[in-house]
Structure formats: structure tokens, C-alpha cells
N, C-alpha and C positions, 0 to 999 in steps of 0.2 A: 504494500500500500504506500502511496505517496503521502508524506506528512504535510500538513498545512505549513505555510511559511511562518517563521517566527516574527513576532512584532519587532519593529525597529524603533528604538527610543534614543534618548541622548546617550545611553550606554552603548549604542550600536545594536547589532542584532542580538536578541536574547534567545538562548536555546530553549527548546521545548522538552518537557518530560511527558511522555504519553503512556497510557495504559489501555490495551496491551502495548508492549514495547515494539518498536520497529523490528521487523524480521520474525515476529511471532507468526507461527502457522495458524491460520484461522480455520475454523470448522465451517462446513456448509451451513448456510443460514445467515442471520443478521447478527453482527457484533457491533456494539457501541464502543467507539474509541474516544477517550477523554484525554485532552492535552492541556497542560498547565505550564505557565511561565511566570517568573517573578523577576523584576528588574532590581537594580541595586537600591532603589528608593523604596522598595517593598510593594510596589504596584503589582498586583497579580491579575492575570487573565486566564480564564478557563474556557475551553470550547469543546464541544462534543459533536461527533458525527457518526453516522452508521455506515458500515461496510457490509455489503451484501455479496456473499459468495454463493455461486450456483455451480452445479455440476455441468460440465460441457456436454452438450448433446451431440450425438453422431451427426455429421453433415453440417454442423454449424461452425462458423469461423471462430 
């Protein structure tokens, strides 16, 4: 899965901490991913999105 881009603050780009972590093998179905970031000033932003994994059907690209 592609992570959302980190927010850009006066601190520069702030890294994200996501659950489940990048590289996690997701099961077939819907998984909610939650990403949080905090800058040096203590400002925190949390975003969530759903990742839907389906089984590839024969004949489908």
C-alpha cells in the first residue's frame, strides 16, 4: 500500500507512524489503516483510510 504523504511544517517533512505498518501483508477484505504524526511543537494529526483487498479473478487484469 502507498502511504499518504507526511505533512510539511516548519520542521520540514514529519514522518508518519501507521498501523498496520508498511509492508504488512493484508488479508482479503477491508482493513482500516491509521496514520499519526507529531511535529516538534507537539501538533498531532491522525488520518485513517480503508484498504480493500480482493482476490484476483481469472481473466481479469
